[in-house]
TORMARZA-771656 format. One record per residue: residue in three letters; x, y, z of N, C-alpha, C in turn. Coordinates in steps of 0.001 Angstrom, whole numbers, plus 524288, in hexadecimal, padded with zeros to 5 digits. Layout:
REM TORMARZA-771656
ALAXYZXYZXYZ;...
This chain:
REM TORMARZA-771656
MET7D71A871CC167BD7D69A86DFB16C777D7F687422170CD;LYS7D96F878A3170487DAC487A67176FF7D71587FAF17606;LEU7D1CE87ECF171A27CE3C8842716FDB7C9A58815C174DF;LEU7C89987C0D173417C61987795175307C7598771217BDC;PHE7CC5D875BF17DB07CAC687658182D07CB1B87C36185CC;ASP7CBF787EEE182AB7C926882AF1860B7C69D88626184D5;LEU7C1AB883CC17F457BCAB882FE182367B8BE87EDD18417;PHE7BBDA87C55186227BA9C877C218A7A7B53C8784A18DB4;PRO7B68987B91190897B2DC87DEF194257ACCB8814F191FD;VAL7AE12883DA18E537AA70886E218B527A8848809E1872C;ILE7A9D787EBE184477A8E787B05180BC7A388878201853D;LEU7A660875861891D7A3138735E18CB579BF58766C190FB;PHE7A08A879CE19136799C987D30191347975187F39190D2;PHE7988A87E4E189B37933B87F4F1864E790068777D186A6;LEU792F1875C01858878F6886FED1865378CFA86D9518849;VAL7901A86E1718DE978E0286F251942A7881A87210192AE;TYR7863287584193857850187A16192E078063877F018DEF;LYS78019878D4187A177DF1876581851777BBD872631880F;LEU77EF086C011887777C3F867D018AD77761286AEE18FCC;GLY7773386B38192E27771486D48197897716B86DDC19585;ASP7714F87647191A776D58877AC19267766F88763018DD2;GLY76C168725D189887670786E2718772765BC86A8918C56;ASN76770867D818EF7765EE864BC195BE765C2865F01991B;GLN7601C86AD41984F7613386D4019D4A76065869861A2E0;GLU75CEB8669B1A0EC75CD5861671A5F47605C860C91A913;ALA761EF85C9C1A55F765EA8584F1A7BF76BE385D311A71B;ALA76CA1862CE1A5F57713B865BE1A80276FE7867631AC4D;HIS769988661C1AD42768B286A251B47376874866121B8B0;ALA7693C8628B1B74B7697185C2B1B98276DA285D351BC87;LEU770F385F191B869778BD85E3F1B6F477A4E861DC1BACB;ALA77929866D41BAD37785986BA51BD4F775F686ACB1C3D7;ILE772C8869A51C3FC77175867241C8F6774E0865021CD1E;GLN7756985F501C8527796785C281C94277ED685AB81C9E6;TYR7820385E1B1C99F7875985EDD1CA0D78904865EE1CC2E;MET7865A867D31CB9B7878286D6A1CA857821F86E991D0D5;GLY7815B86E571D37977D4986FFC1D6977809A870E81DA31;GLY7844E870FC1DBFD785A4871C01E15178990876071DF0A;LEU78AA78782B1DB6A78AA487CC21D9CA787EE882B11D7F3;ILE7825387F1A1D60177F69884151D60077E2B885D11DB76;SER77B4E88AA31DE2F77C3C88D141DF8B7730488D041E011;GLY770A388AF81E38C76F26887E61E53876DB5882521E1A4;GLY772428815F1DEE3771A287A7F1DFEA76CFD8785B1D945;ASN76B5887CF21D6407688487BB61D3F1767F2880041D056;VAL7675187CF81C9B4767A7882931C4347646787FF61C028;SER761B88844B1BF7E75C8C8815F1BA8475EA387DDA1B6AB;PRO75A2A87C861B38675F8A8775C1AFBD75F0987C541ABA0;ALA75D0F880611AB8575FA3884C61A8257658E885EB1A646;GLN76461886C71AD5776B3988A051AEA377002885B61AED2;SER76BE3881BF1AEC97737E87BF81AF4C7756E87AC81ACED;PRO7759387AD11A557778CB87B291A30777F7887FF51A232;ILE77BE2886361A48E78092886EC1A456781CF886C81A76B;MET78106883AB1AC507860E883351B3117856187D661B0A3;LEU7858A87ADD1AE2F789E7873701AF3378BD68774D1A86E;ALA78C31879AE1A4B778F4087BFA1A12E794F587E9D1A23C;THR792EC883F41A8F4795938843B1AB4979A5F881E91AF34;ALA7981E87CF61B15479A2D8799D1B41D79F0F8764C1B04F;VAL79D28875F41ABE97A089874981A81A7A5A7876581A793;ALA7A39287B251A4BF7A67687D6F1A2DA7A9B4881041AA6F;ILE7A9028810D1AD327AD1A87F921B1B57B07287B2E1B14C;VAL7ADD98784C1B28D7B2B2871D11B0B37B6928716F1AE4C;ALA7B403874A71AD1A7B74A872801A4697BBE0875E01A390;THR7BA8D879671A6FE7C06B87E861A5EA7C25C87C9E1ABD5;VAL7C0EA87BA71B0FD7C4AE87A2F1B0B97CA8A875C21B016;LEU7C51786FF11ACB77C71A86B701AB5D7CC3086F9E1A699;GLN7CDE4871C01A4767CF37874361A1057D436875F81A3A2;ILE7D3848782F1A8BA7D7C4878EB1ABA17D8CA8749E1AE80;ILE7D9648721D1AFD27D94886B901B1407DD20867621AED2;TYR7DC4886A471A60F7DDC7867F71A36B7E4CD868571A1E6;LEU7E37B86CF21A17A7E7B48724B1A2037EE22870EA1A477;ARG7E9E286E941AAD17ED9886F5F1AE977F1D08696F1AD52;ALA7EC6A8660F1AEB07EDD185EB61AD637F24885EFF1A96C;ARG7F2F08628A1A27F7F6F3862C019EF37FB3C865AB1A180;LYS7F93D868691A6877FEF286C201A7EE7FDF7870B71A1C7;ARG7F96A870CB19EE07F9BF8782519BD07F7F787B1719E6D;PRO7FB5287ECE19C7E7F958884C519FC07F4838864A19E1D;ILE7F36588A041A2E47EDE088BF31A2CF7ED5888E4F1A180;ASP7EB5B8931B19E047EA628985C19D737E76D89AE01A153;GLY7E7858A1821A2E27E50D8A2DE1A3597DDE58A40E1A4E4;ALA7DD6B8A37519E607D9538A28119D507D55E89D7E19FD7;LEU7D74989A1619D347D6998946019FB97D304897621A52D;TRP7D7E1898671A8FE7D6E089A8D1AF737D24189BAC1B06A;LEU7D2878A2B81AC117CED48A78E1ACB37C94A8A2FD1AC50;SER7C9878A0461A9AD7C3AF89D1F1A4E67C34A89A7E1AA57;LEU7C5688969A1AD757C3CD891681B0EB7C30D897461B4A6;GLY7C55689B711B5E67C32C8A04B1BBF47BBB68A07B1BC62;VAL7BBE58A2071B5557B79B8A30B1B5347B30089F791B3B7;ILE7B40D89CCA1B10F7B0C4898AF1B0E57AF3F8960D1B676;VAL7B114896061B8F17B190894E31BE2F7AD05897821C33E;VAL7AEE589E651C3A87AC728A1C21C40E7A69A8A25D1C271;MET7A6688A1511BD237A2108A5F11BC2679CE589DE71BBAE;GLY7A1B489B8B1B82479D25896031B8A779C0A8946E1BD3E;GLY79EF0894DC1C3D079C76892E01C749798C7896B41C682;ALA7975589BFD1C7557947D89E8C1C8D37906089DAA1C700;THR78FD089BE21C0C478D56899EB1BDF478884896351C11E;ILE78C4C892251C110788F988B1C1C5E47899B88D2D1C85F;TYR78C5388EA01CD337882488FF81D191781BB893C31D04F;PHE78398898F41CCFE77DBC89D031CD9B77BB889ADB1C90F;HIS77C318969B1C8F077805895D51C430777E4899551BF62;ASP77B0D89D951BED67799F8A20F1BBD777CAA8A0FC1B69B;GLU77C0789F701B40377E5D89FFD1AE6F781A08A5171ABE9;ASN77F0F8A8F21AF65782B28AF971ACEC789818AE9C1AE38;PHE78A2B8AD191B25278CEF8AAEF1B514793138AB3A1B02A;ILE7919F8A4571ADB0795018A4E61A838795358A5CA1A5F8;LYS78F5F8A9FA1A2B7790318AB4B19F47793E58B15C19FFA;TRP7928C8B3321A32F799188B6711A33879FB38B34F1A4E8;LYS79FB98ACF61A40E7A5698ACCE1A6A97A7088AF501A060;PRO7A6848ACE419D207A9D08B008197BB7A8418B601196BB;THR7A71F8B7F5198617A8BE8BCC4199A27ACBE8BEA219F13;ILE7AD488BD391A2457B0788BE181A6087B5FB8BBC41A3D7;LEU7B3AC8B6B41A0397BB6C8B42B1A03C7BCC58B6A6199A1;TYR7B8D08BA44195D97BBD68BE13192EE7BE368C363194AC;TRP7BB5F8C33A199987BC4E8C90119A047C0288C97D19C9F;ALA7C1228C5C01A1287C5AE8C29A1A37F7CC818C3A819DFD;PHE7CC498C11C198EE7CD798C1D91994A7CFA08C539194AB;ALA7CDD18C85D190E87CDC78CF14191EE7D01E8D363195E8;VAL7CE948D0D019A6D7D1708D38819E697D6D38D1F819F9D;ALA7D6CC8CDC51A0967DE268C79F19E9F7E11A8CDAF19B38;LEU7DD1D8CAEF197AF7E03A8CD121908E7E2F48D4B519458;PHE7DF6D8D775195E17DF978DCA8194CE7E2718DC95199CC;VAL7E2988DB6D19E6B7E5E98DCF21A2147EC3C8DAAD1A171;SER7EC3F8D78519D967F2B38D40D19A137F3008D7F019753;GLN7F19A8DA25194707F10C8DD79191277F46B8E4011912A;PHE7F0DC8E4C7193A27F1BD8EB0B1967E7F3298EBAE19AFA;GLY7F3408E7CB19C917F3E48E80D1A5597FBB68E6BF1A495;PHE7F9FA8E0F41A1968018D8DF9A1A27A803CA8E12F19E6D;ARG801118DF2719AD1805378E16E1932F805288DC7A19237;GLN8019A8D71119492802818D30F192037FE3D8D16818E1A;ASN7FFCC8D02E18B3F7FC988CDF4186527F89C8C8D8186BC;LEU7F7F78C6CA188F97F4578C1E31899C7F38F8BF581841C;MET7EFF18C280183457EF898BE9617DAE7F51C8BE1B178F6;ARG7FA448C05C17AD37FE7C8C027176838003B8BAF9179D9;LYS7FFF58BA1C17D5A803AE8B58C17FF37FFA58B09B18007;LEU7FAFB8B42317C947F6678ACA117E217FA438AAE61784D;MET7FAD58B1E8174387FAA38AFB816CB67FF958AED116C1E;GLU802768B31116E11807918B36516BCA8088F8B029166EB;LYS80AA38AA5616A1080B3B8A48B16AA380B3F8A41316458;GLN804F88A43A163DC803168A3F015EEF804848A64E15AE3;ILE8036A8AB9615BED805CC8B066156FF808DB8B509159B7;LYS80A4C8B8341577D80DD28BC991584C80C948C1E4154B6;LEU809958C45015748807228C75E156A680BCC8CFCE159BE;PRO80BC38D2C01559E80D718D8AD157B980CBB8DB0815BF7;ASP80D048DBE8161E480C898DD0D164E3806168DE3816789;GLU806EC8E440163D7801CE8E793162677FCBB8E34C16144;VAL7FE528E12F15EBD7F8EA8DD9915C6A7F8A38D9F216169;TRP7FA5A8D839165D97F9A18D83B16AB77F5B68D96116BFD;GLY7F9688DD5916B597F2858E1AE170287F0F28E13E16F0B;ARG7EF978E02F16A037E9818E1C9166987E5B08DAE716877;VAL7E83C8D7BD168797E73D8D089168B87E5398D37316CC6;GLY7E7C48D337171BE7E6478D3E4177567E08C8D62E177B3;LEU7E1218DCA7175C87DC068DE48177737D74F8DC6C17570;ALA7D88F8D9A4170C57D34C8D53E16CE17D3308D1F1170BE;TRP7D6208CFA9172A27D36A8CBBD1751D7CFDD8CECB17AC9;MET7D14D8D2E717B1B7D15F8D73B182D37CC1B8D53D17ECC;VAL7C7D78D93C17CAA7C4448DAB8177FA7C1968D778178C3;PHE7C44D8D4E8177CB7C2868CDFE175FD7BFD08CBA417994;PHE7C1408CA9117E8C7BF5F8C903183A27B9A18CC36183AA;ALA7BBC48CF6E1862D7B7C28D2B6186EA7B3C28D69518482;ALA7B1E88D50F17EF67AEBB8D4CA17E2E7ABBB8CEE417E9E;ILE7AF608CC1217D0B7AD3C8C48A17D817AB4D8C6A11813A;GLY7AA3B8C576185D07A8808C59E18BAC7A44A8C97918CF2;VAL7A63E8CC43188DE79F7F8D021189BA79BF48CE2A18592;LEU79F098CD981831B798458CA0017E947982E8C35817F00;ASN799778C0A9181C0797908BD6D1873A793208C08718B72;LEU7945A8C39418B2C78EF88C5F41917078AA98C8B518F04;VAL78D2B8C9D51897A788AA8CC421867E7843D8C70C183C5;MET7863F8C3CD18387783B38BF2A18140782158BDA418582;ALA7850C8BC501886B782B08B8B918D3077D688BB771907B;PHE77EA48C0EF18F3377B518C1E8194687770E8C78B1901F;VAL775968C61F18DCD774EF8CAD5188F17717B8C7A118586;VAL774088C58F17FF1771DB8C24B17D3A76FA88BDE417C65;PHE773068BA201813B76FE48B742182E576F698B34D1881A;ALA76D418B86A18AA176C6E8B8CF18F947677D8B5D01901B;GLY769208B2FA194DA762A08AF9F1956F763FB8A9FD18F90;ASN767578A72318CE07691E8A53218BA376E448A12518C3F;THR76D8D89FC518F1C7720A89C2918F737747A8988418BC4;SER772AA89783187F87750C894AD185827777F8971C180B4;ALA7759789C3117F357760089DDB17A7977AA28A23117CB8;TRP77CD98A1C11826B782D58A4291838F785CA89F6B1826B;VAL785ED89BAE182CB7875C8956A1856678B558946617E0F;ASN786B68969517CC4786DF8954B176E778B5B89B6E17379;PHE78A658A0DA1758378D788A352174AD793B38A199176EC;LYS794378A09117D1B798588A1BF17F6A79C6389C2817DC1;VAL7990F89A9C17AE179C1589547178BA79CF9894A617186;PHE79A858966A170687998E8989016A5B79AEC89EEA16870;GLY799C089FCB16BC6799178A5BA1694479CEB8AA2D16903;ILE7A02A8A9F816DAC7A59E8A9161709A7A8658A63E16E52;THR7A9048A14516D6E7AC9E89F5D169FE7ACF78A0C616335;ALA7AD768A33A162497AAFE8A5C315D7D7AC9F8A9E815CB1;ILE7ABC58ACE3161E27ADEC8B2B81601F7B22A8B38016180;PHE7B51D8AED8166F77BAFF8AFAC165DF7BD558AC74162D2;PHE7B8CA8AA4E15F737BBA68A74F15A6E7BCE78AB4E1577F;VAL7B9638B007154BD7B96C8B3A51502E7BB088B84D1526F;PHE7BEFD8B827157987C1FE8BCAC159E57C83D8BA1A159B9;PHE7C88C8B44815AE17CBF38B1581576C7CE268B3D1153ED;LEU7C97F8B08E14EB07CB4B8B28814B0C7CE778B8701484F;GLY7CBFE8BC9614A257CC488C13C14A287D1068C4C614C93;GLN7D3498C1C61503E7D7878C1F9152977DD238BFB914E3B;ALA7DC1C8BB8C14DF97DF1F8B817146A77DE7F8BCB91442F;MET7DD138BD781440F7D9C48C1B013E2F7DF8E8C4DD13DCE;MET7DCD98C71C143997DEAC8CC1D142FF7E3AE8CF6E1432B;LEU7E5E28C7EC148287EB5E8C78714A937EE868C514144BD;SER7EE258C2EF13FC17F1C38BF8713BDA7F3DF8C2B4137B4;LYS7F3268C72C1375A7F7288CA8F133C47FCAA8CC0B138CD;HIS7F9918CBF913E007FF5A8CF9C141E88012F8C90D14301;ILE7FF918C601142AC804838C00F141748061D8BEA713D0E;GLN8038F8C18B1384A805708BEA91341E80AD38C34C132C1;GLU80A878C87E132C880D7E8CA98133D08146B8C89213823;ASP811398C84C13EBC815348C78714073816FD8C4AE14071;ALA816768BF1413D618195E8BA4C1391381D898BC6F134A5;
């Protein structure tokens, strides 16, 4: 359930984009009617409209996540606040300048921000954020926690670079293909990384037990 909650904006972004891409004239009419005042010049092309609508929906969905957690008096972690800030800034720029390149940078900025936060915390303040997040579920030796933190730093940095390569090189000019990669490709990469981490750490968890 938490996974679906975390992916809520991403899922809506994907669905709205695909619906809009398959019905560009209808998407164009909606974009002009409801977003014309937010767009520089007040107009976008039919081809641009799907990404504009999908971006707006992703922004609203992220705001709704914050409101829901506030209403339920649940803690809001820093990652969600950071995600909100990045989607509002980069998504807002996408809509105002009707330039999809801004939203394509959004995942990279977010992942790099995570990598920097982990690096500064672990090497600057001697606080391992991954340990704080995971140690209630698993117990590991101190030196292993250090490797876990480093692995996540490298992973976030690398996947940020990969997103740029896919967005502006491999799928340059093909927003639909990039959206597919963003939703399915990155999700699959995360799954493989999680699986690899679990396999690597399993022997240490068993020894600690």
